[in-house]
N, CA, C and O atoms as a Tripos MOL2 file, in Angstrom:
@<TRIPOS>MOLECULE
protein
  300   299    75     0     0
PROTEIN
NO_CHARGES

@<TRIPOS>ATOM
      1 N          -5.0400   15.4650   -3.6340 N.3       1 MET1
      2 CA         -4.7930   14.1070   -2.9050 C.3       1 MET1
      3 C          -3.2980   14.0560   -2.6240 C.2       1 MET1
      4 O          -2.9160   13.5530   -1.5670 O.2       1 MET1
      5 N          -2.3700   14.5800   -3.5650 N.am      2 ALA2
      6 CA         -1.0360   14.5960   -3.3770 C.3       2 ALA2
      7 C          -0.4610   15.4070   -2.1780 C.2       2 ALA2
      8 O           0.5630   15.0040   -1.6260 O.2       2 ALA2
      9 N          -0.9450   16.2780   -1.8580 N.am      3 ILE3
     10 CA         -0.6040   17.2620   -0.7010 C.3       3 ILE3
     11 C          -0.9640   16.3810    0.5250 C.2       3 ILE3
     12 O          -0.2040   16.3560    1.4930 O.2       3 ILE3
     13 N          -2.1650   15.6240    0.4970 N.am      4 ALA4
     14 CA         -2.5090   14.8760    1.6450 C.3       4 ALA4
     15 C          -1.6160   13.7440    1.9080 C.2       4 ALA4
     16 O          -1.2940   13.4390    3.0560 O.2       4 ALA4
     17 N          -1.1700   13.0540    0.7710 N.am      5 GLY5
     18 CA         -0.2540   11.8130    0.8220 C.3       5 GLY5
     19 C           0.9710   12.4960    1.3260 C.2       5 GLY5
     20 O           1.5260   11.9830    2.2970 O.2       5 GLY5
     21 N           1.4050   13.4330    0.8760 N.am      6 LEU6
     22 CA          2.7320   14.0850    1.4910 C.3       6 LEU6
     23 C           2.6540   14.2990    2.8360 C.2       6 LEU6
     24 O           3.4590   13.7160    3.5630 O.2       6 LEU6
     25 N           1.6270   15.2080    3.4150 N.am      7 ALA7
     26 CA          1.2880   15.1590    4.9320 C.3       7 ALA7
     27 C           1.2580   13.8270    5.4960 C.2       7 ALA7
     28 O           2.1000   13.5560    6.3520 O.2       7 ALA7
     29 N           0.5470   13.0950    5.1990 N.am      8 CYS8
     30 CA          0.5290   11.6560    5.6400 C.3       8 CYS8
     31 C           1.7550   11.2040    5.8660 C.2       8 CYS8
     32 O           2.1030   10.9690    7.0230 O.2       8 CYS8
     33 N           2.5670   11.0180    4.8560 N.am      9 GLY9
     34 CA          4.1840   10.5830    4.6880 C.3       9 GLY9
     35 C           4.9340   11.1170    6.0280 C.2       9 GLY9
     36 O           5.4510   10.4970    6.9570 O.2       9 GLY9
     37 N           4.7920   12.5210    5.7650 N.am     10 ALA10
     38 CA          5.5990   13.2420    7.0360 C.3      10 ALA10
     39 C           5.0130   13.0250    8.2930 C.2      10 ALA10
     40 O           5.7770   13.1550    9.2500 O.2      10 ALA10
     41 N           4.0000   12.7660    8.4980 N.am     11 ILE11
     42 CA          3.4190   12.7040    9.6620 C.3      11 ILE11
     43 C           3.6610   11.2500   10.1640 C.2      11 ILE11
     44 O           3.7060   11.0690   11.3810 O.2      11 ILE11
     45 N           3.8170   10.2330    9.3370 N.am     12 ALA12
     46 CA          3.9230    8.8880    9.4320 C.3      12 ALA12
     47 C           5.4050    8.7210   10.0180 C.2      12 ALA12
     48 O           5.6470    7.8830   10.8870 O.2      12 ALA12
     49 N           6.3360    9.5330    9.5120 N.am     13 LEU13
     50 CA          7.8770    9.4180    9.8010 C.3      13 LEU13
     51 C           7.8560    9.6700   11.1800 C.2      13 LEU13
     52 O           8.5790    8.9980   11.9160 O.2      13 LEU13
     53 N           7.0820   10.6010   11.6600 N.am     14 VAL14
     54 CA          7.1260   10.7750   13.2410 C.3      14 VAL14
     55 C           6.5330   10.1280   14.1040 C.2      14 VAL14
     56 O           6.8610   10.1710   15.2900 O.2      14 VAL14
     57 N           5.4810    9.3620   13.6140 N.am     15 LEU15
     58 CA          4.6980    8.7910   14.4720 C.3      15 LEU15
     59 C           4.9080    7.2650   14.3600 C.2      15 LEU15
     60 O           4.1340    6.5460   14.9920 O.2      15 LEU15
     61 N           5.9060    6.6940   13.5960 N.am     16 ILE16
     62 CA          6.2420    5.4210   13.6820 C.3      16 ILE16
     63 C           6.8900    5.1010   14.9930 C.2      16 ILE16
     64 O           7.0360    3.9510   15.4080 O.2      16 ILE16
     65 N           7.2710    6.1840   15.6220 N.am     17 TRP17
     66 CA          8.2560    6.0510   16.9100 C.3      17 TRP17
     67 C           7.5220    5.5870   17.8950 C.2      17 TRP17
     68 O           8.1050    4.8400   18.6810 O.2      17 TRP17
     69 N           6.1270    5.8690   18.1290 N.am     18 PHE18
     70 CA          5.2550    5.9400   19.0180 C.3      18 PHE18
     71 C           4.2670    4.8650   19.1810 C.2      18 PHE18
     72 O           3.9960    4.3430   20.2620 O.2      18 PHE18
     73 N           3.6660    4.5160   17.8770 N.am     19 SER19
     74 CA          2.6720    3.5330   18.1900 C.3      19 SER19
     75 C           2.2520    3.0220   16.7220 C.2      19 SER19
     76 O           2.8700    3.3910   15.7240 O.2      19 SER19
     77 N           1.2000    2.1810   16.6700 N.am     20 VAL20
     78 CA          0.8110    1.2970   15.5280 C.3      20 VAL20
     79 C          -0.1020    2.6030   14.6450 C.2      20 VAL20
     80 O          -0.5280    2.3750   13.5130 O.2      20 VAL20
     81 N          -0.2570    3.5590   15.1270 N.am     21 ILE21
     82 CA         -1.1370    4.6890   14.3310 C.3      21 ILE21
     83 C           0.1530    5.1400   13.0760 C.2      21 ILE21
     84 O          -0.1130    5.4870   11.9250 O.2      21 ILE21
     85 N           1.2650    5.0450   13.5440 N.am     22 GLY22
     86 CA          2.3170    5.6570   12.5170 C.3      22 GLY22
     87 C           1.8630    4.6650   11.1210 C.2      22 GLY22
     88 O           1.5260    5.0920   10.0170 O.2      22 GLY22
     89 N           1.9600    3.3820   11.5080 N.am     23 LEU23
     90 CA          1.6050    2.6220   10.4560 C.3      23 LEU23
     91 C           0.3490    2.7230    9.5050 C.2      23 LEU23
     92 O           0.4000    2.4960    8.2960 O.2      23 LEU23
     93 N          -0.7860    3.0920   10.2010 N.am     24 VAL24
     94 CA         -2.0970    3.3550    9.7650 C.3      24 VAL24
     95 C          -1.8700    4.6600    8.8030 C.2      24 VAL24
     96 O          -2.1420    4.6430    7.6020 O.2      24 VAL24
     97 N          -1.4280    5.5970    9.3720 N.am     25 VAL25
     98 CA         -1.2410    6.8660    8.8150 C.3      25 VAL25
     99 C          -0.1950    6.6700    7.4300 C.2      25 VAL25
    100 O          -0.4910    7.2850    6.4060 O.2      25 VAL25
    101 N           0.7680    5.9770    7.4490 N.am     26 ALA26
    102 CA          1.7210    5.6630    6.4960 C.3      26 ALA26
    103 C           1.2240    4.9910    5.3810 C.2      26 ALA26
    104 O           1.5810    5.1800    4.2180 O.2      26 ALA26
    105 N           0.2360    4.0560    5.8500 N.am     27 ILE27
    106 CA         -0.7080    3.2790    4.5470 C.3      27 ILE27
    107 C          -1.6390    4.1690    3.6030 C.2      27 ILE27
    108 O          -1.8660    4.0300    2.4010 O.2      27 ILE27
    109 N          -2.1420    5.1920    4.5640 N.am     28 ALA28
    110 CA         -3.1740    5.9420    4.1400 C.3      28 ALA28
    111 C          -2.3160    7.3810    3.2350 C.2      28 ALA28
    112 O          -2.7940    8.1470    2.3980 O.2      28 ALA28
    113 N          -1.2750    7.3390    3.6660 N.am     29 GLY29
    114 CA         -0.2360    8.2420    2.6630 C.3      29 GLY29
    115 C          -0.1660    7.7090    1.3710 C.2      29 GLY29
    116 O          -0.3500    8.4260    0.3870 O.2      29 GLY29
    117 N           0.1340    6.2760    1.2690 N.am     30 ILE30
    118 CA          0.5440    5.5960    0.2410 C.3      30 ILE30
    119 C          -0.5900    5.6610   -0.4830 C.2      30 ILE30
    120 O          -0.4230    6.2200   -1.5670 O.2      30 ILE30
    121 N          -1.6780    5.2890   -0.2690 N.am     31 GLY31
    122 CA         -2.9690    5.2060   -0.8050 C.3      31 GLY31
    123 C          -3.2970    6.5920   -1.6810 C.2      31 GLY31
    124 O          -3.5400    6.7120   -2.8810 O.2      31 GLY31
    125 N          -3.2150    7.5530   -0.6590 N.am     32 LEU32
    126 CA         -3.4540    9.0770   -1.2610 C.3      32 LEU32
    127 C          -2.4290    9.3800   -2.3130 C.2      32 LEU32
    128 O          -2.8500    9.9260   -3.3330 O.2      32 LEU32
    129 N          -1.2250    9.1260   -2.2300 N.am     33 SER33
    130 CA         -0.0200    9.6810   -2.9800 C.3      33 SER33
    131 C          -0.6090    8.9040   -4.2340 C.2      33 SER33
    132 O          -1.0740    9.5520   -5.1710 O.2      33 SER33
    133 N          -0.5900    7.5180   -4.2530 N.am     34 VAL34
    134 CA         -0.9990    6.7870   -5.4520 C.3      34 VAL34
    135 C          -2.0370    7.4170   -6.2310 C.2      34 VAL34
    136 O          -1.8720    7.5850   -7.4390 O.2      34 VAL34
    137 N          -3.1380    7.7960   -5.6180 N.am     35 ILE35
    138 CA         -4.1170    8.4370   -6.0550 C.3      35 ILE35
    139 C          -4.0000    9.6590   -6.8500 C.2      35 ILE35
    140 O          -4.6410    9.9610   -7.8560 O.2      35 ILE35
    141 N          -2.8930   10.4510   -6.1200 N.am     36 GLY36
    142 CA         -2.4060   11.7550   -6.4690 C.3      36 GLY36
    143 C          -1.5270   11.5540   -7.8030 C.2      36 GLY36
    144 O          -1.7590   12.2350   -8.8020 O.2      36 GLY36
    145 N          -0.7240   10.7910   -7.7790 N.am     37 LEU37
    146 CA          0.1670   10.1920   -9.0940 C.3      37 LEU37
    147 C          -0.9570    9.6650  -10.3990 C.2      37 LEU37
    148 O          -0.7000    9.8950  -11.5810 O.2      37 LEU37
    149 N          -1.8470    9.1470  -10.0810 N.am     38 THR38
    150 CA         -2.8420    8.5580  -11.0210 C.3      38 THR38
    151 C          -3.6180    9.8860  -11.5940 C.2      38 THR38
    152 O          -3.7620   10.0490  -12.8050 O.2      38 THR38
    153 N          -3.9690   10.5580  -10.8940 N.am     39 ARG39
    154 CA         -4.6090   11.8420  -11.2990 C.3      39 ARG39
    155 C          -3.7430   12.8710  -12.1060 C.2      39 ARG39
    156 O          -4.2020   13.5490  -13.0240 O.2      39 ARG39
    157 N          -2.4220   12.9190  -11.6640 N.am     40 ALA40
    158 CA         -1.3560   13.8690  -12.3560 C.3      40 ALA40
    159 C          -1.2780   13.1630  -13.7980 C.2      40 ALA40
    160 O          -1.3360   13.7680  -14.8680 O.2      40 ALA40
    161 N          -1.1310   11.7420  -13.6310 N.am     41 ASP41
    162 CA         -1.0040   11.0990  -15.0690 C.3      41 ASP41
    163 C          -2.0960   11.3730  -16.0020 C.2      41 ASP41
    164 O          -1.8850   11.6660  -17.1790 O.2      41 ASP41
    165 N          -3.2480   11.2820  -15.4930 N.am     42 GLN42
    166 CA         -4.4470   11.6190  -16.3720 C.3      42 GLN42
    167 C          -4.6160   13.0410  -16.8380 C.2      42 GLN42
    168 O          -5.4040   13.4010  -17.7130 O.2      42 GLN42
    169 N          -3.7330   13.8630  -16.1140 N.am     43 GLY43
    170 CA         -4.0560   15.2630  -16.5500 C.3      43 GLY43
    171 C          -4.9280   16.1970  -15.7390 C.2      43 GLY43
    172 O          -5.1880   17.3390  -16.1190 O.2      43 GLY43
    173 N          -5.4630   15.5610  -14.3690 N.am     44 HIS44
    174 CA         -6.2440   16.1790  -13.6820 C.3      44 HIS44
    175 C          -5.5680   16.9930  -12.5880 C.2      44 HIS44
    176 O          -6.1670   17.8520  -11.9420 O.2      44 HIS44
    177 N          -4.2280   16.6610  -12.4070 N.am     45 ALA45
    178 CA         -3.3670   17.6050  -11.2370 C.3      45 ALA45
    179 C          -2.3960   17.7750  -11.6020 C.2      45 ALA45
    180 O          -2.0040   16.9640  -12.4410 O.2      45 ALA45
    181 N          -1.5970   18.7320  -11.2610 N.am     46 ASP46
    182 CA         -0.0280   19.2790  -11.5500 C.3      46 ASP46
    183 C           1.0150   18.7880  -10.5860 C.2      46 ASP46
    184 O           2.2140   18.9940  -10.7700 O.2      46 ASP46
    185 N           0.5850   18.2070   -9.6680 N.am     47 SER47
    186 CA          1.4950   17.6400   -8.2520 C.3      47 SER47
    187 C           2.0640   16.2050   -8.4900 C.2      47 SER47
    188 O           2.0550   15.4680   -7.5040 O.2      47 SER47
    189 N           2.4650   15.7980   -9.4440 N.am     48 LYS48
    190 CA          3.3050   14.4530   -9.6870 C.3      48 LYS48
    191 C           4.2280   14.6060   -8.7710 C.2      48 LYS48
    192 O           4.2100   13.6500   -7.9960 O.2      48 LYS48
    193 N           5.1640   15.5200   -8.4730 N.am     49 VAL49
    194 CA          6.5870   15.2950   -7.7670 C.3      49 VAL49
    195 C           6.1120   15.3550   -6.4620 C.2      49 VAL49
    196 O           6.8120   14.7130   -5.6780 O.2      49 VAL49
    197 N           5.0760   15.9600   -5.9310 N.am     50 VAL50
    198 CA          4.7830   16.0580   -4.7490 C.3      50 VAL50
    199 C           3.9910   14.9850   -4.2960 C.2      50 VAL50
    200 O           3.8630   14.8720   -3.0770 O.2      50 VAL50
    201 N           3.3630   14.0710   -5.1320 N.am     51 ALA51
    202 CA          2.8900   12.8040   -4.7890 C.3      51 ALA51
    203 C           3.9570   11.6360   -4.6080 C.2      51 ALA51
    204 O           4.0090   10.7410   -3.7640 O.2      51 ALA51
    205 N           4.7730   11.9330   -5.6560 N.am     52 GLY52
    206 CA          5.9080   10.9940   -5.6700 C.3      52 GLY52
    207 C           6.7450   11.2110   -4.2310 C.2      52 GLY52
    208 O           7.0630   10.1450   -3.7030 O.2      52 GLY52
    209 N           7.0270   12.0530   -3.7350 N.am     53 ILE53
    210 CA          7.5430   12.6320   -2.4750 C.3      53 ILE53
    211 C           6.8450   11.8600   -1.4640 C.2      53 ILE53
    212 O           7.3840   11.0580   -0.7010 O.2      53 ILE53
    213 N           5.7060   12.1310   -1.5040 N.am     54 GLY54
    214 CA          4.6860   11.6190   -0.5710 C.3      54 GLY54
    215 C           4.5540   10.0150   -0.4170 C.2      54 GLY54
    216 O           4.2970    9.4250    0.6330 O.2      54 GLY54
    217 N           4.7710    9.4630   -1.6180 N.am     55 LEU55
    218 CA          4.8980    7.9740   -1.6880 C.3      55 LEU55
    219 C           6.0370    7.4430   -1.2320 C.2      55 LEU55
    220 O           6.0570    6.4080   -0.5660 O.2      55 LEU55
    221 N           7.1860    8.1820   -1.5900 N.am     56 ALA56
    222 CA          8.6880    7.7520   -0.9000 C.3      56 ALA56
    223 C           8.5730    7.9560    0.5120 C.2      56 ALA56
    224 O           8.8640    7.0450    1.2860 O.2      56 ALA56
    225 N           8.1480    9.1430    0.9410 N.am     57 SER57
    226 CA          7.9850    9.0590    2.6210 C.3      57 SER57
    227 C           7.4490    8.1720    3.2880 C.2      57 SER57
    228 O           7.8820    7.5840    4.2790 O.2      57 SER57
    229 N           6.2190    8.0300    2.5990 N.am     58 ALA58
    230 CA          5.1870    6.9650    3.2750 C.3      58 ALA58
    231 C           5.8170    5.7190    3.3700 C.2      58 ALA58
    232 O           5.8130    5.0970    4.4320 O.2      58 ALA58
    233 N           6.4510    5.2260    2.1830 N.am     59 ALA59
    234 CA          6.8420    3.9150    2.0490 C.3      59 ALA59
    235 C           8.2420    3.6980    3.0920 C.2      59 ALA59
    236 O           8.4450    2.7300    3.8240 O.2      59 ALA59
    237 N           9.1160    4.9060    2.9120 N.am     60 VAL60
    238 CA         10.0730    4.4800    4.1000 C.3      60 VAL60
    239 C           9.6320    4.5170    5.4490 C.2      60 VAL60
    240 O          10.3320    3.9910    6.3140 O.2      60 VAL60
    241 N           8.3830    5.1640    5.7870 N.am     61 ALA61
    242 CA          7.9560    4.9910    7.2970 C.3      61 ALA61
    243 C           7.2230    3.5410    7.1860 C.2      61 ALA61
    244 O           7.5270    2.7900    8.1130 O.2      61 ALA61
    245 N           6.5210    3.1250    6.4470 N.am     62 THR62
    246 CA          6.2030    1.7700    6.4550 C.3      62 THR62
    247 C           7.3390    0.7160    6.4980 C.2      62 THR62
    248 O           7.2180   -0.2870    7.2010 O.2      62 THR62
    249 N           8.5150    0.9570    5.6960 N.am     63 LEU63
    250 CA          9.4000   -0.0410    6.0320 C.3      63 LEU63
    251 C          10.2010    0.1190    7.1550 C.2      63 LEU63
    252 O          10.7960   -0.8100    7.7030 O.2      63 LEU63
    253 N          10.2260    1.2330    7.4940 N.am     64 ALA64
    254 CA         10.8380    1.4370    8.9390 C.3      64 ALA64
    255 C          10.0170    0.8060   10.0560 C.2      64 ALA64
    256 O          10.5350   -0.0980   10.7120 O.2      64 ALA64
    257 N           8.7630    1.2150   10.3270 N.am     65 TRP65
    258 CA          7.8510    0.4360   11.2460 C.3      65 TRP65
    259 C           8.2540   -0.9700   11.0690 C.2      65 TRP65
    260 O           8.7820   -1.5990   11.9860 O.2      65 TRP65
    261 N           7.9980   -1.5120    9.8250 N.am     66 LEU66
    262 CA          7.9270   -3.0160    9.8490 C.3      66 LEU66
    263 C           9.5080   -3.8680   10.1360 C.2      66 LEU66
    264 O           9.6920   -5.0220   10.5250 O.2      66 LEU66
    265 N          10.4110   -2.8950    9.8100 N.am     67 THR67
    266 CA         11.6620   -3.3660   10.4260 C.3      67 THR67
    267 C          12.0450   -3.1300   12.0900 C.2      67 THR67
    268 O          13.0070   -3.6040   12.6950 O.2      67 THR67
    269 N          11.1260   -2.3710   12.5350 N.am     68 PHE68
    270 CA         11.3060   -2.2170   14.0940 C.3      68 PHE68
    271 C          10.5230   -3.1660   14.7500 C.2      68 PHE68
    272 O          10.8930   -3.5150   15.8710 O.2      68 PHE68
    273 N           9.4400   -3.6850   14.2360 N.am     69 PHE69
    274 CA          8.4470   -4.5930   14.6520 C.3      69 PHE69
    275 C           9.1100   -6.0040   14.4330 C.2      69 PHE69
    276 O           8.9320   -6.8810   15.2780 O.2      69 PHE69
    277 N           9.8730   -6.2370   13.3080 N.am     70 ALA70
    278 CA         10.6190   -7.3260   13.1090 C.3      70 ALA70
    279 C          11.8570   -7.3240   14.1950 C.2      70 ALA70
    280 O          12.0150   -8.3670   14.8290 O.2      70 ALA70
    281 N          12.5490   -6.4640   14.3940 N.am     71 VAL71
    282 CA         13.3910   -6.7120   15.4110 C.3      71 VAL71
    283 C          13.2800   -6.5850   16.8750 C.2      71 VAL71
    284 O          14.1300   -6.7520   17.7500 O.2      71 VAL71
    285 N          11.8590   -6.2040   16.9500 N.am     72 ALA72
    286 CA         11.3880   -6.3150   18.6240 C.3      72 ALA72
    287 C          10.9450   -7.6590   18.6610 C.2      72 ALA72
    288 O          11.0290   -8.2330   19.7470 O.2      72 ALA72
    289 N          10.4340   -8.3490   17.5720 N.am     73 ILE73
    290 CA          9.7330   -9.6530   17.6930 C.3      73 ILE73
    291 C          11.0370  -10.8410   17.8360 C.2      73 ILE73
    292 O          10.9400  -11.8460   18.5400 O.2      73 ILE73
    293 N          12.2140  -10.4940   17.0390 N.am     74 LEU74
    294 CA         13.3990  -11.2940   17.0860 C.3      74 LEU74
    295 C          14.0720  -11.2450   18.3010 C.2      74 LEU74
    296 O          14.6790  -12.2340   18.7090 O.2      74 LEU74
    297 N          14.0270  -10.1130   18.9750 N.am     75 SER75
    298 CA         15.0720   -9.8600   20.1030 C.3      75 SER75
    299 C          14.3760  -10.5740   21.2410 C.2      75 SER75
    300 O          14.8950  -10.6090   22.3570 O.2      75 SER75
@<TRIPOS>BOND
     1     1     2 1
     2     2     3 1
     3     3     4 2
     4     3     5 am
     5     5     6 1
     6     6     7 1
     7     7     8 2
     8     7     9 am
     9     9    10 1
    10    10    11 1
    11    11    12 2
    12    11    13 am
    13    13    14 1
    14    14    15 1
    15    15    16 2
    16    15    17 am
    17    17    18 1
    18    18    19 1
    19    19    20 2
    20    19    21 am
    21    21    22 1
    22    22    23 1
    23    23    24 2
    24    23    25 am
    25    25    26 1
    26    26    27 1
    27    27    28 2
    28    27    29 am
    29    29    30 1
    30    30    31 1
    31    31    32 2
    32    31    33 am
    33    33    34 1
    34    34    35 1
    35    35    36 2
    36    35    37 am
    37    37    38 1
    38    38    39 1
    39    39    40 2
    40    39    41 am
    41    41    42 1
    42    42    43 1
    43    43    44 2
    44    43    45 am
    45    45    46 1
    46    46    47 1
    47    47    48 2
    48    47    49 am
    49    49    50 1
    50    50    51 1
    51    51    52 2
    52    51    53 am
    53    53    54 1
    54    54    55 1
    55    55    56 2
    56    55    57 am
    57    57    58 1
    58    58    59 1
    59    59    60 2
    60    59    61 am
    61    61    62 1
    62    62    63 1
    63    63    64 2
    64    63    65 am
    65    65    66 1
    66    66    67 1
    67    67    68 2
    68    67    69 am
    69    69    70 1
    70    70    71 1
    71    71    72 2
    72    71    73 am
    73    73    74 1
    74    74    75 1
    75    75    76 2
    76    75    77 am
    77    77    78 1
    78    78    79 1
    79    79    80 2
    80    79    81 am
    81    81    82 1
    82    82    83 1
    83    83    84 2
    84    83    85 am
    85    85    86 1
    86    86    87 1
    87    87    88 2
    88    87    89 am
    89    89    90 1
    90    90    91 1
    91    91    92 2
    92    91    93 am
    93    93    94 1
    94    94    95 1
    95    95    96 2
    96    95    97 am
    97    97    98 1
    98    98    99 1
    99    99   100 2
   100    99   101 am
   101   101   102 1
   102   102   103 1
   103   103   104 2
   104   103   105 am
   105   105   106 1
   106   106   107 1
   107   107   108 2
   108   107   109 am
   109   109   110 1
   110   110   111 1
   111   111   112 2
   112   111   113 am
   113   113   114 1
   114   114   115 1
   115   115   116 2
   116   115   117 am
   117   117   118 1
   118   118   119 1
   119   119   120 2
   120   119   121 am
   121   121   122 1
   122   122   123 1
   123   123   124 2
   124   123   125 am
   125   125   126 1
   126   126   127 1
   127   127   128 2
   128   127   129 am
   129   129   130 1
   130   130   131 1
   131   131   132 2
   132   131   133 am
   133   133   134 1
   134   134   135 1
   135   135   136 2
   136   135   137 am
   137   137   138 1
   138   138   139 1
   139   139   140 2
   140   139   141 am
   141   141   142 1
   142   142   143 1
   143   143   144 2
   144   143   145 am
   145   145   146 1
   146   146   147 1
   147   147   148 2
   148   147   149 am
   149   149   150 1
   150   150   151 1
   151   151   152 2
   152   151   153 am
   153   153   154 1
   154   154   155 1
   155   155   156 2
   156   155   157 am
   157   157   158 1
   158   158   159 1
   159   159   160 2
   160   159   161 am
   161   161   162 1
   162   162   163 1
   163   163   164 2
   164   163   165 am
   165   165   166 1
   166   166   167 1
   167   167   168 2
   168   167   169 am
   169   169   170 1
   170   170   171 1
   171   171   172 2
   172   171   173 am
   173   173   174 1
   174   174   175 1
   175   175   176 2
   176   175   177 am
   177   177   178 1
   178   178   179 1
   179   179   180 2
   180   179   181 am
   181   181   182 1
   182   182   183 1
   183   183   184 2
   184   183   185 am
   185   185   186 1
   186   186   187 1
   187   187   188 2
   188   187   189 am
   189   189   190 1
   190   190   191 1
   191   191   192 2
   192   191   193 am
   193   193   194 1
   194   194   195 1
   195   195   196 2
   196   195   197 am
   197   197   198 1
   198   198   199 1
   199   199   200 2
   200   199   201 am
   201   201   202 1
   202   202   203 1
   203   203   204 2
   204   203   205 am
   205   205   206 1
   206   206   207 1
   207   207   208 2
   208   207   209 am
   209   209   210 1
   210   210   211 1
   211   211   212 2
   212   211   213 am
   213   213   214 1
   214   214   215 1
   215   215   216 2
   216   215   217 am
   217   217   218 1
   218   218   219 1
   219   219   220 2
   220   219   221 am
   221   221   222 1
   222   222   223 1
   223   223   224 2
   224   223   225 am
   225   225   226 1
   226   226   227 1
   227   227   228 2
   228   227   229 am
   229   229   230 1
   230   230   231 1
   231   231   232 2
   232   231   233 am
   233   233   234 1
   234   234   235 1
   235   235   236 2
   236   235   237 am
   237   237   238 1
   238   238   239 1
   239   239   240 2
   240   239   241 am
   241   241   242 1
   242   242   243 1
   243   243   244 2
   244   243   245 am
   245   245   246 1
   246   246   247 1
   247   247   248 2
   248   247   249 am
   249   249   250 1
   250   250   251 1
   251   251   252 2
   252   251   253 am
   253   253   254 1
   254   254   255 1
   255   255   256 2
   256   255   257 am
   257   257   258 1
   258   258   259 1
   259   259   260 2
   260   259   261 am
   261   261   262 1
   262   262   263 1
   263   263   264 2
   264   263   265 am
   265   265   266 1
   266   266   267 1
   267   267   268 2
   268   267   269 am
   269   269   270 1
   270   270   271 1
   271   271   272 2
   272   271   273 am
   273   273   274 1
   274   274   275 1
   275   275   276 2
   276   275   277 am
   277   277   278 1
   278   278   279 1
   279   279   280 2
   280   279   281 am
   281   281   282 1
   282   282   283 1
   283   283   284 2
   284   283   285 am
   285   285   286 1
   286   286   287 1
   287   287   288 2
   288   287   289 am
   289   289   290 1
   290   290   291 1
   291   291   292 2
   292   291   293 am
   293   293   294 1
   294   294   295 1
   295   295   296 2
   296   295   297 am
   297   297   298 1
   298   298   299 1
   299   299   300 2
@<TRIPOS>SUBSTRUCTURE
     1 MET1         2 RESIDUE 1 A MET
     2 ALA2         6 RESIDUE 1 A ALA
     3 ILE3        10 RESIDUE 1 A ILE
     4 ALA4        14 RESIDUE 1 A ALA
     5 GLY5        18 RESIDUE 1 A GLY
     6 LEU6        22 RESIDUE 1 A LEU
     7 ALA7        26 RESIDUE 1 A ALA
     8 CYS8        30 RESIDUE 1 A CYS
     9 GLY9        34 RESIDUE 1 A GLY
    10 ALA10       38 RESIDUE 1 A ALA
    11 ILE11       42 RESIDUE 1 A ILE
    12 ALA12       46 RESIDUE 1 A ALA
    13 LEU13       50 RESIDUE 1 A LEU
    14 VAL14       54 RESIDUE 1 A VAL
    15 LEU15       58 RESIDUE 1 A LEU
    16 ILE16       62 RESIDUE 1 A ILE
    17 TRP17       66 RESIDUE 1 A TRP
    18 PHE18       70 RESIDUE 1 A PHE
    19 SER19       74 RESIDUE 1 A SER
    20 VAL20       78 RESIDUE 1 A VAL
    21 ILE21       82 RESIDUE 1 A ILE
    22 GLY22       86 RESIDUE 1 A GLY
    23 LEU23       90 RESIDUE 1 A LEU
    24 VAL24       94 RESIDUE 1 A VAL
    25 VAL25       98 RESIDUE 1 A VAL
    26 ALA26      102 RESIDUE 1 A ALA
    27 ILE27      106 RESIDUE 1 A ILE
    28 ALA28      110 RESIDUE 1 A ALA
    29 GLY29      114 RESIDUE 1 A GLY
    30 ILE30      118 RESIDUE 1 A ILE
    31 GLY31      122 RESIDUE 1 A GLY
    32 LEU32      126 RESIDUE 1 A LEU
    33 SER33      130 RESIDUE 1 A SER
    34 VAL34      134 RESIDUE 1 A VAL
    35 ILE35      138 RESIDUE 1 A ILE
    36 GLY36      142 RESIDUE 1 A GLY
    37 LEU37      146 RESIDUE 1 A LEU
    38 THR38      150 RESIDUE 1 A THR
    39 ARG39      154 RESIDUE 1 A ARG
    40 ALA40      158 RESIDUE 1 A ALA
    41 ASP41      162 RESIDUE 1 A ASP
    42 GLN42      166 RESIDUE 1 A GLN
    43 GLY43      170 RESIDUE 1 A GLY
    44 HIS44      174 RESIDUE 1 A HIS
    45 ALA45      178 RESIDUE 1 A ALA
    46 ASP46      182 RESIDUE 1 A ASP
    47 SER47      186 RESIDUE 1 A SER
    48 LYS48      190 RESIDUE 1 A LYS
    49 VAL49      194 RESIDUE 1 A VAL
    50 VAL50      198 RESIDUE 1 A VAL
    51 ALA51      202 RESIDUE 1 A ALA
    52 GLY52      206 RESIDUE 1 A GLY
    53 ILE53      210 RESIDUE 1 A ILE
    54 GLY54      214 RESIDUE 1 A GLY
    55 LEU55      218 RESIDUE 1 A LEU
    56 ALA56      222 RESIDUE 1 A ALA
    57 SER57      226 RESIDUE 1 A SER
    58 ALA58      230 RESIDUE 1 A ALA
    59 ALA59      234 RESIDUE 1 A ALA
    60 VAL60      238 RESIDUE 1 A VAL
    61 ALA61      242 RESIDUE 1 A ALA
    62 THR62      246 RESIDUE 1 A THR
    63 LEU63      250 RESIDUE 1 A LEU
    64 ALA64      254 RESIDUE 1 A ALA
    65 TRP65      258 RESIDUE 1 A TRP
    66 LEU66      262 RESIDUE 1 A LEU
    67 THR67      266 RESIDUE 1 A THR
    68 PHE68      270 RESIDUE 1 A PHE
    69 PHE69      274 RESIDUE 1 A PHE
    70 ALA70      278 RESIDUE 1 A ALA
    71 VAL71      282 RESIDUE 1 A VAL
    72 ALA72      286 RESIDUE 1 A ALA
    73 ILE73      290 RESIDUE 1 A ILE
    74 LEU74      294 RESIDUE 1 A LEU
    75 SER75      298 RESIDUE 1 A SER
């Protein structure tokens, strides 16, 4: 799950420039990364750092998309 979250976060950072699909991918990345962190905390996985990076990149993508959206609305 952590690697999928990282992949979604990285893809979302690119897709936020093109459409709403970037936001959807970023939200999926956040969910997958949280699942990965939970599994790592429970001892079922060893990829806590990967899940953390995935969560951070997906969160940045989400915040960037929301910022671009707000600027577009206010302009």
